[in-house]
C-alpha positions as CSV (number, residue, x, y, z in Angstrom):
1,M,111.8,70.7,32.3
2,E,108.5,71.7,31.0
3,L,105.9,68.8,31.3
4,N,103.1,68.1,28.7
5,Y,99.8,68.5,30.2
6,K,95.9,69.1,30.2
7,V,93.5,70.8,32.3
8,L,90.0,70.2,32.9
9,G,87.8,72.0,34.7
10,D,88.4,76.0,35.7
11,V,86.7,75.9,39.1
12,G,87.5,74.2,42.5
13,E,90.1,72.9,44.7
14,D,93.6,71.6,42.6
15,V,93.9,68.0,41.2
16,I,97.4,67.0,39.8
17,L,96.8,63.5,38.3
18,I,100.4,61.5,37.7
19,H,100.3,58.4,36.2
20,G,102.6,54.9,36.0
21,L,105.6,53.7,34.3
22,L,105.0,53.3,30.6
23,G,101.7,55.4,30.8
24,S,100.2,59.0,29.8
25,L,98.0,61.6,30.8
26,D,95.3,59.7,28.9
27,N,95.5,56.8,31.6
28,L,93.3,58.6,34.1
29,H,91.8,61.0,31.9
30,T,88.5,59.8,32.1
31,F,88.5,59.8,35.9
32,G,90.1,63.3,35.9
33,K,86.9,64.5,33.3
34,K,84.2,63.1,36.0
35,I,86.1,65.3,39.0
36,S,86.7,67.7,36.7
37,K,83.0,69.2,37.6
38,T,84.1,70.2,40.9
39,Y,87.8,69.9,40.9
40,R,90.5,71.9,38.7
41,V,92.6,69.1,37.0
42,W,95.5,68.7,35.9
43,L,97.1,66.0,33.8
44,L,100.8,65.6,33.8
45,D,103.0,63.2,31.4
46,M,106.3,62.8,33.4
47,R,109.3,63.1,32.2
48,N,110.3,60.4,29.6
49,H,106.8,59.3,29.0
50,G,103.9,60.8,27.0
51,H,104.5,63.8,24.7
52,S,107.0,65.1,27.1
53,P,110.4,66.1,26.9
54,H,112.7,62.9,27.1
55,S,116.0,63.2,29.3
56,N,118.9,60.9,30.6
57,E,118.2,61.8,33.9
58,M,115.3,59.9,35.8
59,S,114.7,59.1,39.6
60,Y,111.7,60.3,41.9
61,D,112.9,63.5,43.4
62,I,114.0,64.6,40.0
63,M,110.2,63.9,38.6
64,A,109.1,65.8,42.3
65,A,111.0,68.9,41.4
66,D,109.5,68.3,38.1
67,V,106.2,68.7,39.4
68,R,107.0,71.5,41.8
69,L,107.9,73.4,39.1
70,F,105.5,72.8,36.7
71,M,103.4,74.3,39.5
72,Q,105.4,77.0,40.3
73,Q,104.8,77.7,36.5
74,H,101.0,77.4,36.6
75,D,100.5,79.4,39.9
76,I,99.2,76.9,41.7
77,G,100.6,77.0,45.2
78,H,99.1,73.1,46.7
79,S,97.2,70.7,45.2
80,H,95.5,67.6,45.7
81,L,97.9,64.6,44.5
82,I,96.8,61.2,42.8
83,G,99.1,59.1,41.7
84,H,99.0,55.6,40.0
85,S,101.9,52.9,40.6
86,M,105.1,54.8,39.4
87,G,102.9,58.0,39.5
88,G,102.3,57.2,43.5
89,K,105.9,57.3,44.5
90,V,106.2,60.5,42.6
91,A,103.1,61.9,44.6
92,M,104.9,60.2,47.7
93,T,108.2,62.0,46.9
94,F,106.6,65.1,46.6
95,A,104.4,65.3,49.7
96,L,107.5,64.3,51.8
97,T,109.5,66.8,49.7
98,Y,107.3,69.7,49.7
99,P,104.6,69.2,52.3
100,E,103.6,73.0,52.0
101,M,102.6,72.2,48.6
102,T,100.5,69.1,49.4
103,D,96.4,68.8,50.0
104,R,95.1,65.6,50.6
105,L,97.7,62.2,49.2
106,I,96.0,59.8,47.8
107,V,98.1,56.8,46.3
108,I,96.9,54.4,44.1
109,D,98.4,50.5,44.5
110,I,101.6,51.3,45.3
111,G,103.7,52.0,48.6
112,P,107.0,52.9,49.9
113,K,109.0,50.2,49.4
114,A,111.3,48.0,46.9
115,Y,109.7,46.3,44.5
116,A,111.0,43.2,42.1
117,G,109.1,44.3,39.5
118,D,107.3,42.6,36.2
119,H,108.3,45.5,33.2
120,L,111.5,44.1,31.6
121,T,109.8,41.5,29.6
122,I,107.9,44.6,28.1
123,M,110.7,46.9,27.6
124,K,112.5,44.6,26.2
125,A,110.0,43.9,23.7
126,M,109.5,47.5,22.9
127,L,113.1,48.1,22.4
128,S,113.6,45.2,19.6
129,I,110.7,46.4,17.6
130,H,112.1,48.9,14.7
131,T,108.7,51.1,14.8
132,T,109.9,52.7,11.6
133,E,110.0,49.7,9.4
134,Y,106.5,49.4,9.4
135,T,103.4,50.6,7.7
136,E,100.5,49.9,10.0
137,R,100.1,50.2,13.7
138,S,98.5,46.4,13.1
139,Q,101.9,44.8,12.2
140,I,103.5,46.7,15.3
141,E,100.8,45.0,17.8
142,K,101.1,41.9,15.7
143,E,104.8,41.7,16.5
144,F,104.7,43.0,19.9
145,Y,101.8,40.5,21.0
146,A,103.8,37.6,19.6
147,Q,106.5,38.6,22.7
148,I,104.3,39.7,25.1
149,P,100.9,37.2,24.8
150,S,98.7,39.2,26.8
151,K,95.8,41.1,25.5
152,R,95.7,43.8,28.2
153,I,99.2,44.9,27.6
154,V,99.4,44.8,24.4
155,Q,96.6,47.1,24.1
156,L,98.0,49.4,27.2
157,M,101.7,49.5,25.2
158,M,99.6,50.5,21.6
159,K,98.6,54.0,23.6
160,N,102.7,54.7,23.6
161,I,102.8,54.5,19.8
162,G,103.2,58.0,17.9
163,R,103.7,59.0,14.2
164,N,105.6,61.5,13.1
165,S,107.6,62.4,9.0
166,E,109.8,59.0,9.6
167,G,107.0,56.8,10.7
168,F,105.9,55.3,13.8
169,Y,107.6,55.8,17.2
170,W,107.6,55.2,21.0
171,K,106.9,57.9,23.0
172,P,108.8,56.5,26.2
173,N,111.8,56.9,26.3
174,V,112.0,53.3,26.7
175,K,115.9,53.3,26.1
176,V,116.5,55.6,29.8
177,L,113.8,53.6,32.0
178,Y,115.2,50.0,30.8
179,E,118.5,51.8,32.1
180,K,116.9,53.0,35.1
181,Y,114.5,50.6,35.9
182,R,115.8,48.8,39.0
183,Q,116.8,52.1,40.8
184,M,113.0,53.2,40.1
185,M,112.0,50.0,41.4
186,D,114.6,49.8,44.9
187,D,114.1,53.4,45.4
188,V,112.0,54.2,48.5
189,P,111.6,57.2,50.7
190,I,114.3,57.4,53.0
191,K,113.7,61.0,54.8
192,G,111.0,63.0,55.6
193,E,107.2,62.9,57.0
194,F,104.1,63.9,55.8
195,V,101.8,64.7,58.0
196,G,98.6,65.8,56.3
197,K,95.7,63.2,55.0
198,T,97.0,60.3,53.2
199,S,95.5,57.5,51.7
200,F,96.2,54.2,49.7
201,I,93.9,52.6,47.8
202,K,94.7,48.8,46.9
203,G,92.6,46.4,44.6
204,A,92.0,43.5,46.6
205,D,93.3,41.1,44.0
206,S,96.8,42.9,43.3
207,D,99.6,42.2,45.9
208,Y,101.6,45.6,45.2
209,I,100.2,46.2,48.9
210,E,99.5,43.8,51.7
211,V,97.2,45.1,54.5
212,E,99.7,44.3,57.0
213,D,102.3,47.5,55.1
214,L,100.1,49.5,57.0
215,D,102.2,50.1,59.8
216,R,105.7,50.2,57.6
217,F,103.8,53.2,55.5
218,R,102.6,55.3,58.5
219,V,106.4,55.7,59.2
220,F,106.4,58.3,56.3
221,F,102.4,58.9,56.6
222,P,101.6,58.6,60.3
223,E,97.7,59.2,59.2
224,A,97.8,57.5,56.7
225,Q,94.7,54.9,55.8
226,L,94.3,52.0,53.5
227,Y,91.4,51.4,51.5
228,V,90.6,48.2,49.7
229,V,88.6,48.1,46.2
230,P,87.0,44.7,46.1
231,N,87.4,42.9,42.1
232,A,90.1,45.2,40.9
233,G,94.2,44.5,40.4
234,H,97.1,46.6,39.5
235,W,95.0,48.9,37.5
236,V,92.1,49.9,40.3
237,H,90.8,52.7,38.4
238,A,90.4,50.9,35.2
239,D,89.0,47.8,36.8
240,Q,86.6,49.6,39.3
241,P,85.8,52.9,38.0
242,E,82.8,54.1,39.3
243,Y,83.4,52.6,43.1
244,F,86.8,54.2,42.4
245,Y,85.8,57.8,41.4
246,Q,83.1,57.4,44.5
247,L,86.0,56.0,46.7
248,V,88.3,59.4,45.7
249,C,85.2,61.6,46.1
250,K,84.7,61.0,49.5
251,I,87.9,60.7,50.6
252,L,88.6,64.4,48.9
253,E,85.0,65.8,50.3
254,D,86.0,64.2,53.9
């Protein structure tokens, strides 16, 4: 599978950025642009997301293999990996499976453990909205907000709207993501060890990672360190962009 991507910068070490569930490469674009002054940054759309191909197959092993193939296609022998949420699990799986291709591993507000998950209501709403029946994006947004009364979530999901000759459409393969959701929430690394530098970045106001989780994480990542970003939720890089930028630069340069 050939993933859709964007590359920023043409000097320095390689950094691959991997977005979360129902996201796209745009989610980390602002951060990627800032660090592209000193790194060559690759922003990826994962399978079934953004402008990358759709597939009925969806797992962390498969997505890690997609990243490996991408690196081979672009002559990237090894790279720093930064992943948010679902992308963090992809990055962890990649590091455990292909440690020789992984430099520093930075995982944003997710851990190698199972989660209850809170996306099913969002995906049900997306599946219930027949996008081709609407002539204006604002109509879809209004319908979506009636089902999911969260301005932030609706704004984020509206970034997933595309338009072609047949009308509006959802860029993600929502049907497959819905079907595979429980499996993806339960999936945790069960093999291997990555002994390279690993950093978990937690939003102080998020419960995706608890401080006491670190000892369990070190079963897979013995060099793991935990950083807590104040006044930030699950979307750490969006809630505290400058703090996040400075922290990641410090981790990469250390």
